[in-house]
N, C-alpha and C positions, 0 to 999 in steps of 0.2 A: 190379589193372589197371583201366583205364577202358573201359567197354563201348561198343559201337557206338551203342546207344540214347542214351547220354549225349552223344556228339558231335552226334547229330541234335537233341537237346533244346537244346544250347548254341546251335546255329545258329538254331533256331527262336526262341529268346529274343531273339537279336540281331536277327533279321528283324522281330520284333514291335516292337522299340524303334525301328528305323529307318523302317519302314512303307513307304517308297517309294524306287524307284531300285534300282541294283545295288551290291553291295559287292564290291570286288576285294581278295582276300587274296593276298599275294605270299609264296610259299615262298622260301627262300634257295637259292643256287647254290653249287657248290664254288668255292673261291677259290684261285687259284694263288699259291704262295709266290714263285716267280720265273719259271716258265714253265708252260704248261698241263698238263704231265704231272707236275709236282711240286706237290702240293696240300696246303693246310693242312687240319687236321681239320675235318670238317663239323659245323656246329651249326645246326639248323633254327630259323627264326624262331618265337618263342614264341607269337605270336598264331596262326600256322598250326598249331602243335602243339595249342593250346587248342581250336580249333574243328574240327580234322580228325584230330589224332593221327598225321599222316603225317610220317615222319622220314627222307625221302629228298630229294635235291636235285632242282631243275628242275621244280617243280610250281607251279601257280597255281589259284585257285578263284574262282568267281563265285557269290555268294549273291544270287539275284534275288528282291527283296522284292515286286515287282509280280506276278510269275508263280509265286511260291512254289516255286522250284526251285533246286537247287544243281548246279553243274557243275564237275568237276575237269578240269584241263588238264595233260597230261604225256605223255611219250613212253615207249613200251615199250622195254626194253633191246635195243640192237642187238648185233651180233656183237662189235664192239670193246669194248663195256661188259662183255660176258660173258668176253672173253679177259683184259682188263686188270684188271677190278675185281670179277668175279663177277656173276652175273646177278641183277637185281632181279626182283621179281614183276611180273606183268602189271599195267598200270594199273587194269584192271577189278577185279582182286582187291584191290588197295590201296583203291580206291574203295568196294568192298563193306564193307571193315572200318571205313571212315569213315562208312558209311551214305549215300553219294552214288551216285545211280543213273545220272547222265549223265556220260560220259567222252569227251573229245576230245583229239587231239594238241595239243601246246603251241602250234603255229603257228596254231591255230584261235581262240586268244584274241583275236587282232587283229580277226577278223570279228565276234566277240561284242561287243567294246567299240565297234567301228565302228557296229554295229547300234544299240547303246544311244545313241550320240551322235546318230545320224540320227533316232531317235524321241524325242529330248530327254529320255531317262531321266537322272536324276541319277546321277552316278558317285561313289560314296564310296570313299575309300581312306585308309589310315593313313600317317603320315609314313615314307617308306622310308629306311632307313639305309645298306644297301650301295649303292655307287655304281652297280653294274650294274642294280639294281632302280629306282634313280632315273631312269637313262637309259631303261629299258624303259617305265616309266609315262609319262615325258615324251613318248615317241614314240607310245604307244598312245592317250593321252588328248588329246594335242595341247597340252600345257602346256609353256612354256619350262623347261628344266632348272633354271635359277636360281630358278624359282617353285614347283617341284613340292612341296617340303615345306610351303611356306606355303599351298598350295591344298588340303592334306589336309582331310578332313572332320572338323570339330570335333564335329559330332553323333555321328559314328562313334567318335571318340576317347573321348568321354564315355560312350557306351554300352558300349564294351569295358571301360573302367576300372570302371564300375559293376558289370559282370558278373564280371570277373576278380578284383576286390578281395575278394569273399566266397568263401572256399575251401570246397569240398565235403569230405565225410568222406574220399573217395578221394584228394583232393589232400593233405590233412593226413597221410594214411598214407604218401604218397610222400615228403613232407618228413621224416617220422620214419624212413623207410627210409634216407634219406641220412644222417641224424644217427646212427642206431644201428648201421648196418652199417659205416660208414666214418669219419664225422667224429669221433665220440667216441673210437674206438680210435686215430685219427690224433693227437688231442691227448694222449691218455694215453701213446702211444709217445714223443711229443716230450718229455713230462715226464720220462720214464725216461732220455732221452738228454742233457738239458740240464745238462751238467757241463763244467768247464774243459777246454779242449783240443779240444772238438768244434767242427766248422764248421757254420754255419747250413745250408749246402747239403746236408750229410749228414742233417740232420733232415728237410729238405724231401723228400729222396730216399726216406726211410723212410715218410714220410706218403703219398707218391705210390704207393709199393709197396702199402700197405694199401688205398688206393682202387682200384688196378688189380686187386688180388686179389679184389675184390668186383665186378669188371667195371664200375667207376664211374670218373668223372673229377672233377677239381676243378671247383667251380662258378665259380671266379674265380681270378686269380693270387694265390698264397699270399703273405701277409706273415709273415715269420719273421725277426725282427731284434732285435739288442741295441740298435738305435737306433729304438726304438718311438716316439720323439718325432717321427719322420717319418711322417706319418699313413698314407700308402700306399706304404710302403717295400718294394719288390720285389727289393732287393739282398740276396743270400744268401751273401756270401763272407767274412763276419767270423768269426773264431775266438772262441769263448766264453771269457770270463775270469771269475774269482771276483768276486763283488759286483756283477755286472751283472744286469739284468733282461732276460728274453727275452720279447718280445711276439709271439704267434702268432695271426694272424687267418686262419682256414682253414676251408673247408667243402667237402664233396663234393656232387654233384648226383645225384639218384636215377636209376634206369634209365629213367624217363620225363622226365628233365631238370628235376625240381623241386629247388630249391637249399636248402642249409643254410648257416649263417653264424655261426660261433662264434669268440670271441676269449678267450684266456686269457693272463695275464701271470705268468711264473714266475721264481723266483730261480735263477740259474746256481749250481749246487752244492747246491741243495736246501734252503737256509735263507735267509729274508728277513733283511736287517739292519734296524736300528731305523728309519732314515729310510724305507726301502722299506715297512716295515710300516705306518707312520703314514699315508703317502700311499695305500697300497693300501686301508687301512681306510676312507678317505674315499670312494674310488671304489666300493668294495663296498657301502657304506651307501646311496649314491645309486642304485645299480643295484637293490638289494633293495627300496628304497622305491618306485621307479618301477614295478617289477613288481607290488608289492602294491596299487598304486593303479589299475592298469589295469582298466577295465570299460567297457561300452558307454556312449557319450554323453560321455565325458571327452575334452577336446581334448588331442591329443598335444603341442601347443605349451605347454599348461599344465604337463604333466609335464616337458617340457624345462626350463621355468623353475624348477620345483621342484628338479630335479637340479642346475641351476646354483647355486641358493641353498644347497643342501646342500654342494656342493663349496666354495663361497665361505666358508660358515660353518666348514667343516672346516679350510680353509687359514688362516682367521683364528685358529682355536684354537691352531695350531702356529706362528703368528707370520708366516706368509708374506703374508697379506692383513690388512687392517685396515679400520676404519670400519664403517658400517652395511651388512650384506650385501645388503639390499633395494636400497639406493641403488647399491651397487657393480655389481650385476647389471643394474639399470636403465640404468646408464651404459655397461655392456659391459666392465668391468674384468676380469671373470672369464674372458673369452675368451683372455687370455694363457695360461691353463692348460687351458681347455676350449673349443677353437676349432672344434668341429664340433657337429652335431646329435645328439640322443639316439638316433635310430634311423630306420628306413625300412621300407617294405613289402617282403615277400618272397613268392616263389612260383616261377613258371617261370624267373624271373630273380632274381639275388641282390638287385638293386634293382628290384623288380618293376614292369614297365611304364614305366620311366622313359624309354624310347625314345619314348613317346607324349607326353612332356612332364612334367617333375617337378612343375610347379605344378598341372597337371590331376590328377595322382595323389595328391600329398601335401597340397594346399591346397584345390583346387576353388574354389567361390565363397564359402566359409565363412570362411577366414582369409586375411589379407593378409600376404604375405611380408615379413619384416623386412629392412631394409637394413644393419643393424648387423653389424659384423665378428663372426664366430663364429655368432651366431644366424641370420644369413642362410644358413648352410649346412644348416640344419635341413631335411631332406627330407620329413618327415611332420609335419604340424601340425594336420590336420583332426580332427574328432570320430571316435572309434573305434566300430566296429560289430561285432556278432557275426560271426565268420567271417574277420575280418582276421587275417593272420599278419604279424608285424613283429619287428624287432630292438629290444632295449634294450641300449645300449652307451655308457654314460658313460665319460669318461676324464680323466686329468690328465697333462699333458705339460710337460716343461721343454725348450723349443726355444731353444737358445742364440742364434741369429740374431734371433729375435723378441724375446727378453728384452733383448738388447743394443740393438735398435732402439728399443723402447719406453723403455728407461732413458735412452738418449741424448736422446730427445724429452721426457723428464720426464713421460711419459704416465701418468695415473692414479696419481701419487705419493700422492694422498690415500688410495688403497685398497691399494697394493702396497708391501711392504717389500723394496725391491730388494736391500738388503744381505743380508737373510736368504735371498732367492731364490738368491743366488750359491752358497750352501752345498748347494743341491739341483740345480745346473745340469747335473751329469753323471748325474743319476738316470735320464734317458731318458723313457719314457712308460709309462703303465699304462692299459689298457683292459680291461673285462670285458663280455662280450656273450653274451646268450642269445636264443633264438628263441621267440616267444610267440604263442599262439593266443588271440584274444579270444572268449569265449563269453557266453552270456546273462546270467550273474551275476558274471563276473569274467574270469579268464584261466587259462591252463595253460602251464607251461613245457614245451616240446616236447623229446622225446628223453630218453634215460637220463641221469641226472646225471653231469656231468663236474666233477671237483674244482675249486672256486673259492674256498672259505674257506681262509685261510692255513694253519691247522692241517691241513686235509685235503690241501692241496698238498704241504706238507712231509712229511707221513706217506707219501703216495703216492710221492713222489720218492725217499724213503729206504727204501722197502720192497722186498722181492724181487719182481721182475716175472715 
């Protein structure tokens, strides 16, 4: 657990970085599915969780940098709350746990922000993503709704990213809790089930059962598909058949909402065929190489390029690509098969802090984002630092519509043997992903090992569970 003194410290660090003005942090509200009494599951804003640890709806906080004080705004539960949803604790008790001494009802935030505006205090806020938060901030601060996100504080965004990017020991423990309690067992269960005749949704249901048995939830919508060439495929109604590959990208979040994010690609029936083995070996080599190279100071953009080169060289070895790998990657020919980035930051969100702006999180002022197809999707490019937690997830995909388009355009014929690609067109997609902590001398793969080498996978799938 994260103690009260840690939340106080985090807010003080942020206050010191901003120096002047007030910081307005918006907690999330409940969201109605179709009418006010029919609600979607609540998920607190991750920045609110980070600085306060408060996991109930309807709260806001002001961090006053000029007067060195924090104020929590929220309402004590009324009789309706207690009848319909069970009573929450009193706001003062919740504030005490967060280390906040001043507490007012939610309606009082209007007076606090009005006072700041009258005294010309600068008002810092992060880009709000829920519509109701956008409307509220627009009304409180007096900024047109269409301008509210654009007027968010770049200074605050950069300060939050700097602080949240470096994970504490307690945060790493939370990520490993999610990995070891649920995510690893979820993937192992899927491996035991991936045989002809089973439906994808049956596997997803068993994975969800494991997470729920630990009182945890999925960190993001599960990808469990024999069509792994569709990168974010959330369709789960296919029946598994022999000689297919099943790509599973799934992770639980911890009791304090820290995410895990693991991908494994497994052979339906428990045995890889030859084509699957040769493509899988290329992806695995790229993943292992990238992990081995991770250390402080290295640019993740450089590791992405190395992975692209290894994939290109591997595909050239089996005849799918041709020409000089360096030149092929420079031109972007590899992106037919590897059309996404090597990985992203992780933490309280599976794509950590990307609500604050992907370029701020993954690029900063250090690296300019590429406009090239494929490489442009790289979410993390900046130099790595101790305490970063990130994913490494190279892949090779055979996307029929993209292959047909590029072939019809005679695109990159110098580097791609389209006639040979045809023989792999039904293979689908292969991605292998692990979660990595950067430390002072290198890195650590987080969580207990989950089978990823072909012999390990086949042995596990064909052994008694």
